Structure formats: C-alpha cells, structure tokens
C-alpha positions as CSV (number, residue, x, y, z in Angstrom):
1,M,-46.5,-21.6,27.4
2,K,-43.9,-18.4,28.9
3,T,-40.8,-20.1,29.7
4,F,-39.7,-17.9,32.3
5,D,-41.2,-14.7,34.1
6,C,-39.8,-11.1,33.7
7,V,-41.3,-9.3,36.8
8,E,-39.9,-12.1,38.8
9,M,-36.0,-11.9,36.2
10,K,-35.8,-8.1,37.8
11,R,-37.0,-9.2,41.2
12,R,-34.4,-11.9,42.0
13,G,-31.9,-9.5,40.1
14,A,-32.6,-6.3,42.2
15,E,-32.8,-9.3,45.6
16,E,-29.2,-9.9,44.5
17,V,-27.8,-6.0,44.2
18,Q,-29.1,-5.5,47.3
19,Q,-27.7,-8.2,49.3
20,A,-24.5,-7.0,47.6
21,L,-25.0,-3.8,48.8
22,E,-25.9,-4.2,52.2
23,G,-23.6,-3.1,54.3
24,M,-21.1,-0.8,52.4
25,T,-20.5,2.9,52.2
26,L,-20.9,5.0,50.2
27,E,-17.3,4.4,48.7
28,E,-18.1,0.6,48.4
29,E,-21.2,0.6,46.5
30,L,-19.4,3.0,44.3
31,G,-16.9,0.9,43.6
32,Y,-19.3,-2.1,43.4
33,W,-21.2,0.5,41.1
34,Q,-17.4,1.0,38.1
35,S,-16.1,-2.3,38.9
36,G,-19.7,-3.4,37.0
37,T,-19.8,-1.3,34.5
38,E,-16.2,-1.1,34.0
39,E,-16.1,-5.3,33.1
40,L,-19.3,-3.8,31.1
41,Q,-17.0,-2.1,28.9
42,Q,-14.5,-4.7,28.8
43,R,-17.3,-7.7,27.9
44,Q,-18.6,-5.4,24.3
45,Q,-14.8,-4.4,23.1
46,E,-14.4,-8.6,23.8
47,L,-17.5,-8.8,21.4
48,R,-16.9,-5.6,19.1
49,L,-13.4,-7.5,18.1
50,L,-15.2,-11.3,17.7
51,R,-17.7,-9.4,15.4
52,Q,-14.9,-7.7,13.1
53,I,-12.6,-11.1,12.9
54,E,-15.9,-13.0,11.6
55,A,-16.1,-10.8,9.4
56,L,-13.4,-11.6,7.5
57,P,-12.7,-13.2,5.4
58,P,-11.5,-17.1,5.9
59,P,-7.7,-16.3,5.9
60,E,-6.9,-18.9,2.3
61,L,-9.8,-16.5,1.1
62,I,-6.7,-13.8,1.6
63,T,-3.6,-15.2,0.9
64,S,-5.3,-17.0,-2.1
65,A,-6.3,-13.5,-3.7
66,N,-3.4,-11.3,-2.6
67,A,-0.8,-14.3,-4.3
68,G,-1.0,-12.8,-7.5
69,T,-0.5,-9.4,-6.6
70,A,2.7,-10.0,-4.4
71,Q,5.9,-7.7,-5.6
72,T,8.8,-8.7,-5.6
C-alpha cells in the first residue's frame, strides 16, 4: 500500500512557494531564495559536524587510551 503520493507532495510544495512569492518584487523573490539557500547551507554544515562528532569514540575511551601517554 502506498503511504504517500509523490506527485501530490510536489504540487503542494509548488503551491506553497507560489503563495509565498505572490506579490513579491524581483528583489524580494531573490531574497526569498537566497534566505532558503542560506538556511539549507547552515543545516548541511550542522549535519556534517554532527556526523563528525558521532564518528568519534566516546570521551572515556579517548581519555583512557591517552592516560598512559601523558608526559610530565
């Protein structure tokens, strides 16, 4: 059984964008898309950092692994 309709989802998204842009000047439209692009780039950067953090071993493993190598 199909859980969602891709075409319907695309049409809804297009309608939402059309409504958001309605009555905007060219400069306002460009600002709308620029803002969306910046938000996307910020979210992508956050996800990259999160993936890097998740790839690290737990702090207690790092501490215990380095405990014998400390120099005084």
